[in-house]
C-alpha positions in Angstrom: 237.1 97.3 103.5 235.3 94.2 104.9 233.6 94.1 108.4 231.9 91.2 110.0 228.9 91.4 112.4 226.5 88.9 114.0 222.8 89.3 114.3 220.7 86.6 115.9 223.2 84.0 114.8 223.1 85.2 111.2 226.5 86.0 109.8 226.3 89.2 107.8 229.1 90.1 105.4 229.1 93.9 105.3 230.7 95.3 102.2 231.8 99.0 102.6 232.7 101.2 99.6 235.2 103.9 100.7 237.0 106.7 99.1 240.4 106.0 97.7 242.6 106.6 100.8 245.8 106.3 98.8 244.9 109.4 96.8 244.8 111.6 99.9 246.3 110.1 103.0 244.8 112.9 105.1 241.2 112.3 103.8 238.3 111.4 106.2 238.3 108.0 104.5 241.6 107.1 106.1 240.2 107.4 109.7 238.4 104.1 109.7 235.2 105.1 111.4 231.9 103.8 109.8 228.9 106.1 109.5 226.0 106.8 107.1 225.5 105.0 103.8 223.1 103.1 101.6 221.8 99.6 102.4 220.8 97.5 99.5 218.9 94.1 99.4 220.1 91.0 101.0 221.4 88.5 98.5 223.3 85.2 98.4 226.9 84.7 97.5 228.0 81.8 95.3 228.7 79.8 98.4 225.1 80.3 99.6 226.0 82.7 102.4 223.4 85.5 102.9 225.0 89.0 102.6 224.0 92.6 102.9 225.8 95.1 100.7 226.3 98.4 102.4 227.8 101.4 100.6 229.1 103.9 103.1 231.7 106.5 103.7 234.0 106.4 106.8 233.7 109.4 109.1 234.8 110.3 112.7 232.0 110.1 115.3 234.0 111.5 118.2 235.5 115.0 118.6 238.2 113.7 121.0 239.2 111.0 118.5 239.4 113.7 115.8 241.6 116.0 118.0 243.9 113.1 118.7 244.3 112.3 115.0 244.7 116.0 114.3 247.5 116.3 116.9 249.2 113.3 115.3 249.0 114.9 111.9 246.8 112.1 110.5 243.7 114.2 109.8 242.9 117.1 107.5 242.6 120.2 109.7 240.6 122.2 107.1 237.2 120.6 106.5 235.6 121.6 109.7 237.3 125.0 110.5 240.6 126.4 111.5 242.7 124.6 114.2 244.7 127.7 115.2 245.0 128.4 118.9 243.2 131.8 118.6 240.1 130.0 117.3 240.4 126.8 119.3 237.0 127.3 121.1 235.1 128.1 117.9 236.8 125.2 116.2 235.8 122.8 119.0 232.2 124.0 118.8 232.0 123.4 115.1 233.7 120.0 115.6 231.2 119.0 118.3 228.3 119.8 115.9 229.9 117.8 113.2 230.5 114.9 115.5 226.9 115.0 116.8 225.7 115.0 113.2 227.8 112.1 112.3 226.7 110.2 115.4 223.0 110.7 114.3 224.0 109.5 110.9 225.6 106.4 112.4 222.4 105.7 114.4 220.3 106.1 111.3 222.6 103.9 109.4 222.4 101.2 112.1 218.6 101.5 111.9 218.7 100.9 108.1 220.8 97.8 108.6 218.3 96.5 111.2 215.5 97.1 108.9 217.2 95.3 106.0 217.8 92.3 108.4 214.1 92.5 109.3 213.3 92.3 105.5 215.5 89.2 105.2 213.7 87.4 108.0 210.3 88.5 106.5 211.2 87.1 103.1 212.5 84.0 104.8 209.2 83.5 106.5 210.4 84.2 110.0 208.0 87.0 111.0 208.8 86.9 114.7 212.5 87.7 114.1 211.5 90.3 111.4 209.4 92.1 113.9 212.2 92.2 116.4 214.5 93.9 114.0 211.8 96.2 112.6 211.1 97.3 116.2 214.8 98.2 116.8 214.8 100.3 113.6 211.4 101.8 114.2 212.3 102.9 117.7 215.3 104.7 116.1 212.9 106.5 113.8 213.3 104.5 110.6 210.1 105.3 108.6 210.1 102.1 106.5 210.6 100.0 109.6 207.7 101.8 111.3 205.5 101.0 108.3 206.6 97.4 108.2 206.1 96.8 111.9 202.7 98.5 111.7 201.7 96.2 108.9 202.7 93.1 110.9 200.6 94.3 113.8 197.6 94.9 111.5 197.9 91.4 110.2 199.0 89.7 113.4 202.0 88.2 111.8 205.1 87.7 114.0 203.4 89.9 116.7 200.0 90.0 118.4 197.3 91.4 116.1 196.9 95.0 117.4 195.2 97.6 115.3 195.9 100.3 117.9 199.6 99.7 117.9 199.6 99.5 114.1 197.9 102.9 113.9 200.5 104.4 116.4 203.3 103.2 114.2 201.7 104.4 111.0 201.1 107.8 112.7 204.8 108.1 113.5 205.7 107.4 109.9 203.0 109.7 108.5 204.4 112.5 110.7 207.6 112.1 108.7 205.8 112.5 105.4 205.4 108.8 104.4 202.7 108.5 101.8 202.3 104.8 102.5 201.7 105.5 106.2 199.2 108.3 105.3 197.4 105.7 103.2 197.4 103.1 106.0 196.2 105.7 108.5 193.4 106.6 106.1 192.5 103.0 105.7 192.3 102.6 109.5 190.0 105.6 109.8 187.8 104.4 106.9 187.3 100.9 108.2 187.6 101.5 111.9 190.8 99.6 112.5 192.2 100.7 115.8 190.2 103.9 115.8 186.6 104.9 115.5 185.5 105.1 111.8 185.8 108.6 110.4 185.4 109.2 106.7 186.4 112.9 107.1 189.8 111.9 108.5 190.3 109.1 106.0 189.6 111.5 103.1 192.2 114.0 104.4 194.8 111.3 104.7 194.1 109.7 101.4 194.4 113.1 99.7 197.7 113.8 101.4 199.1 110.5 100.1 197.5 111.0 96.7 199.3 114.4 96.5 202.5 112.4 96.7 201.4 110.1 93.8 200.4 107.1 96.0 198.3 105.1 93.6 196.3 103.1 96.1 195.2 106.3 97.7 193.7 107.5 94.5 191.8 104.2 94.4 190.5 104.7 98.0 189.4 108.2 97.1 187.6 106.8 94.1 185.7 104.4 96.4 184.7 107.3 98.6 183.2 109.1 95.6 181.7 106.0 94.1 180.0 105.0 97.4 179.3 108.5 98.6 181.4 108.0 101.8 181.9 111.3 103.5 181.3 113.1 100.2 178.5 113.5 97.7 178.3 110.5 95.4 180.0 111.4 92.1 180.5 108.6 89.6 182.5 110.9 87.2 184.9 111.9 89.9 185.2 108.2 91.0 186.1 107.2 87.4 188.7 110.0 87.2 190.3 108.9 90.5 190.3 105.2 89.5 191.9 106.1 86.2 194.7 108.0 88.0 195.3 105.0 90.2 195.2 102.6 87.2 197.7 104.8 85.3 199.9 104.6 88.4 199.9 100.8 88.1 197.3 100.0 90.9 196.0 96.6 89.9 192.8 96.9 92.0 191.8 100.1 90.2 192.7 98.6 86.8 190.3 95.7 87.6 187.6 98.1 88.9 187.9 100.4 85.8 187.8 97.4 83.5 184.4 96.5 85.0 183.1 100.0 84.4 184.0 99.7 80.7 182.4 96.3 80.5 179.1 97.4 82.1 179.2 101.0 80.7 179.2 102.5 84.3 180.3 106.1 84.1 181.9 105.5 80.7 180.8 104.2 77.3 180.8 100.4 77.0 184.2 99.4 75.5 185.0 95.7 75.6 188.5 96.2 74.1 189.4 98.8 76.8 187.9 96.5 79.4 190.1 93.6 78.2 193.2 95.9 78.1 192.7 96.9 81.7 191.9 93.4 82.9 195.1 92.3 81.2 197.2 94.9 83.0 195.8 93.9 86.4 195.9 90.1 85.5 199.6 90.4 84.8 200.0 91.8 88.3 198.4 88.6 89.6 195.1 90.2 90.5 192.8 87.2 90.7 189.6 89.1 90.0 191.1 90.5 86.8 192.3 87.1 85.8 188.7 85.9 86.1 187.4 88.9 84.2 189.9 88.4 81.4 189.0 84.7 81.2 185.3 85.6 81.0 185.9 88.0 78.1 187.8 85.3 76.2 185.0 82.9 76.9 182.5 85.3 75.5 184.7 86.7 72.7 184.1 90.3 73.9 187.0 92.7 73.3 189.3 89.8 72.5 189.0 86.8 70.1 186.8 84.0 71.5 189.1 81.4 72.9 188.0 78.8 75.4 191.6 77.5 75.9 192.8 81.0 76.9 189.7 81.5 79.0 190.5 78.3 80.9 194.1 79.3 81.4 193.1 82.6 83.0 190.3 80.9 85.0 192.9 78.4 86.4 195.3 81.2 87.5 192.4 83.0 89.3 191.1 79.7 90.8 194.5 78.8 92.2 194.3 82.1 94.1 190.9 81.2 95.5 188.7 83.2 93.2 185.3 81.5 93.7 183.8 82.5 90.4 186.9 81.2 88.5 186.7 77.9 90.4 183.0 77.5 89.4 183.6 78.5 85.8 186.6 76.2 85.4 184.6 73.4 87.0 182.0 73.9 84.3 184.7 73.8 81.7 185.9 70.5 83.0 182.4 69.1 83.3 181.5 69.9 79.7 185.0 69.5 78.2 185.1 73.2 77.1 188.6 74.5 76.5 190.0 71.6 78.5 189.7 67.8 78.5 186.4 66.6 80.1 187.2 65.5 83.6 184.3 64.9 86.0 186.6 64.4 89.0 188.4 67.7 88.4 185.1 69.4 87.9 183.9 68.0 91.2 187.1 69.1 93.0 186.6 72.7 91.7 182.9 72.8 92.5 183.8 71.6 96.1 186.3 74.5 96.4 183.7 77.0 95.2 180.9 75.4 97.4 183.2 75.8 100.4 183.0 79.5 99.8 179.2 79.2 99.6 178.9 79.7 95.8 175.3 78.9 95.2 175.6 77.5 91.7 178.5 75.4 92.9 176.2 73.8 95.5 173.7 73.1 92.7 176.2 71.6 90.3 177.9 69.6 92.9 174.6 68.3 94.0 173.9 67.2 90.4 177.2 65.3 90.3 176.3 63.4 93.5 172.8 62.7 92.1 174.2 61.3 88.8 177.4 59.8 90.2 179.7 61.8 87.9 183.2 62.4 89.3 182.0 61.3 92.7 180.2 58.3 94.1 176.4 58.6 93.7 174.9 59.8 96.9 171.3 61.1 96.8 171.5 62.2 100.5 174.5 64.4 99.8 172.9 65.7 96.6 169.8 66.7 98.6 172.0 68.4 101.3 173.8 70.5 98.6 170.6 71.3 96.8 169.0 72.4 100.1 172.0 74.8 100.7 171.3 76.4 97.3 167.5 76.4 97.8 168.0 78.4 101.0 169.6 81.1 98.7 166.7 81.0 96.3 168.4 79.1 93.5 165.7 78.0 91.0 167.8 75.1 89.5 168.3 73.6 93.0 164.6 74.1 93.9 163.7 72.1 90.7 166.3 69.4 91.4 165.3 68.9 95.0 161.6 68.8 93.9 162.5 65.9 91.7 164.1 64.0 94.6 161.0 64.6 96.6 158.8 63.2 93.8 161.0 60.0 93.7 161.9 59.7 97.3 165.7 59.5 96.5 167.8 60.9 99.5 164.7 62.5 101.0 161.2 61.5 102.1 158.9 61.1 99.2 156.5 64.0 99.3 154.5 65.4 96.4 153.3 68.4 98.4 156.9 69.4 99.1 157.9 68.8 95.5 155.1 71.0 94.3 156.0 73.7 96.8 159.6 73.8 95.6 158.5 73.8 91.9 156.2 76.7 92.6 159.1 78.7 94.1 161.1 78.0 90.9 158.1 78.8 88.7 157.9 82.2 90.4 161.4 82.8 89.1 160.2 82.0 85.6 162.3 78.8 85.5 161.2 76.9 82.3 162.2 73.4 83.6 160.1 74.0 86.8 157.2 75.2 84.7 157.4 72.1 82.5 157.8 69.7 85.5 154.9 71.2 87.4 152.7 71.1 84.2 153.6 67.5 83.7 152.6 66.7 87.2 149.3 68.4 86.8 148.8 66.5 83.5 149.5 63.0 84.7 148.6 63.2 88.4 145.4 61.6 89.6 142.9 63.1 92.1 143.0 66.7 93.2 146.5 67.4 91.7 145.1 66.8 88.2 144.7 70.2 86.4 144.8 70.3 82.6 144.1 74.0 82.4 146.9 75.0 84.7 149.2 72.4 83.0 148.5 74.0 79.6 149.3 77.5 80.9 152.6 76.3 82.3 153.5 74.3 79.2 153.0 77.5 77.2 155.2 79.5 79.5 158.0 77.0 79.2 157.5 76.5 75.5 157.9 80.2 74.9 161.3 80.0 76.6 162.3 77.4 74.0 162.1 74.4 76.4 161.9 71.6 73.7 160.3 69.1 76.0 157.6 71.6 77.0 157.1 72.4 73.3 156.5 68.7 72.6 154.2 68.2 75.6 152.2 71.4 74.6 151.8 69.9 71.1 150.5 66.7 72.6 148.0 68.6 74.6 146.7 70.1 71.4 146.6 66.7 69.8 145.0 64.9 72.7 142.7 67.7 73.8 144.0 68.1 77.3 142.9 71.5 78.7 142.1 72.8 75.2 140.3 71.9 72.0 142.1 69.8 69.4 144.3 71.9 67.2 146.6 70.0 64.8 148.0 73.1 63.2 149.2 74.5 66.5 150.5 71.0 67.4 152.5 70.8 64.2 154.0 74.3 64.9 155.2 73.3 68.4 156.4 69.8 67.2 158.6 71.4 64.6 160.1 73.8 67.1 160.6 70.9 69.5 162.3 68.8 66.8 164.6 71.7 65.9 165.5 71.8 69.6 166.4 68.1 69.5 163.3 66.6 71.1 163.4 63.2 69.4 159.8 62.1 70.1 158.6 65.1 68.1 160.0 63.5 65.0 157.9 60.4 65.7 154.6 62.3 66.0 155.4 64.6 63.0 156.1 61.4 61.0 152.7 60.1 62.0 151.0 63.3 60.9 152.8 63.3 57.5 152.0 59.6 57.1 148.3 60.2 57.8 148.0 63.6 56.1 146.7 65.3 59.3 147.2 69.1 59.3 149.6 68.7 56.4 149.6 67.2 52.9 150.2 63.4 53.1 153.9 62.8 52.4 155.1 59.2 53.0 158.7 60.2 52.0 158.8 63.0 54.7 157.3 60.6 57.2 160.0 58.0 56.5 162.7 60.7 56.8 161.5 61.7 60.2 161.1 58.1 61.3 164.7 57.5 60.3 165.9 60.4 62.4 164.1 59.0 65.5 165.1 55.5 64.7 168.8 56.4 64.5 168.5 57.9 68.0 167.2 54.6 69.4 163.5 55.1 69.5 162.0 51.6 69.2 158.6 52.6 67.7 160.4 54.6 65.0 162.7 51.7 64.2 159.6 49.4 63.9 157.8 52.0 61.7 160.8 52.4 59.5 161.1 48.6 59.1 157.5 48.4 58.1 158.0 51.2 55.6 160.9 49.2 54.0 158.8 46.0 54.0 155.9 47.6 52.2 157.9 50.2 50.1 155.9 53.0 51.7 157.9 56.3 51.4 161.1 54.3 50.7 162.2 51.7 48.2 161.0 48.2 49.1 163.9 46.4 50.7 163.5 43.3 52.8 167.1 43.4 54.1 166.6 47.0 55.4 163.3 46.0 56.9 164.9 43.0 58.7 167.7 45.3 60.0 165.3 47.8 61.5 162.9 45.2 62.9 165.9 43.7 64.6 167.0 47.0 66.1 163.5 47.6 67.3 163.4 44.2 69.0 166.7 45.0 70.8 165.4 48.4 71.9 162.2 46.9 73.3 164.2 44.2 75.2 166.5 46.9 76.8 163.4 48.5 78.2 
């Protein structure tokens, strides 16, 4: 049987499944009166028309209508009692109760239809119309409609934002045993949404919902025990509750528990289990879990190390606004890790993260404006971004801003301000700041000159494997700045610096091998080291290598090779 109805201009094709009337012409199905049934989701027909499928039985809703059909012989007289004259009063009483019951069923059925129409409008993005239909159904006592309308009031979508009204609706639904409503009431009491905060009440409500298996309520109970909110702090109990929620498919708890396994909080460290849980939540589109899983792939913990997979998960999280993922993916694009190097994309991602006040993003974006990578070079903007990070105590930004103050790029030139900023970073044991401040004390004139303090700072940075600091410390030992001359220590630090890629260390090591200072004289080793520096464009090393080929010192005599390296040296000097 097909019926047509109209709701707000939306034509709804109602499909009713009835009993086979032909099998029993006196069955209730033959009476043509619609009452209770099941309402399924709205869907589209092949023609694109929106439809609601309603499965229902057809029942009488009026005792008078039933008596008329009974008198005409069209109704079955037996289902509701005897129709004999001697029992007519009792029969009518029974019939009235049945009719009232069917009338209530009809009202409930109507409410379900209104709620499904509300769902249609909600999915279609028309929250205002959705709220109108939810209200009709909610007023008729439909639990799901009460919950849906309450949620709209909490968010302020389609209706005015009103936590008090939201709590009233959730309370009505909770009184009918809705676990979701109990959870939402508990949430309201926990966070003071529409009521005064009350951990005791939120605990009671979360427990009621959890007893019905509501996964998110297990999660909220876990937070209560984890934070000690209204109960004694109990990490073991928190872990148990988070696990119950995670086993129930709650993505937030899966992500939280994954973090516990990563850090060994309340459980033994287990990177594989952390990855498994992050994966479960990530596949439910949980952005924090997508970031966490990407991080594990980046480090190769619990999963094979795979920068490409890490980048894929970072991208999914970044697209949902996860600030850490935006920053990490920005670094991937900056360095070409797991993705093509793309400075413009790195800058875009850093800007997204910086807009959420990510301190490292401020610093890295400032560096991009300073160097002109991915953006137009702008020292003033670089200084502004560095300053934002400096205000949050970021040592890298303190060092970068100090450098701008030394040079006067984008800010007023000020050695005292630069030194102040470097000292802030030195207090955080930043190796680059230690080296820069030591360098200033070494080469500054007047009261800023301090070889002793410079030596101390060079040592601190050198011990953190700062190759430039290792080189400068070696030169202090060679040139007796703040210390006695000590070639053996100089060679030690020059070798470490060379291993760290500090190219000038090769030049000075070559000189020491050539002269036999602190080491046995070894022209071949000297020439090898000159070659390393020469191939990296150091003019003095190119000239020294040319001289070695010209004289056959440490290498076979070769005029052509000598000419080649002298020519390279000349070009390098001209470029300066």
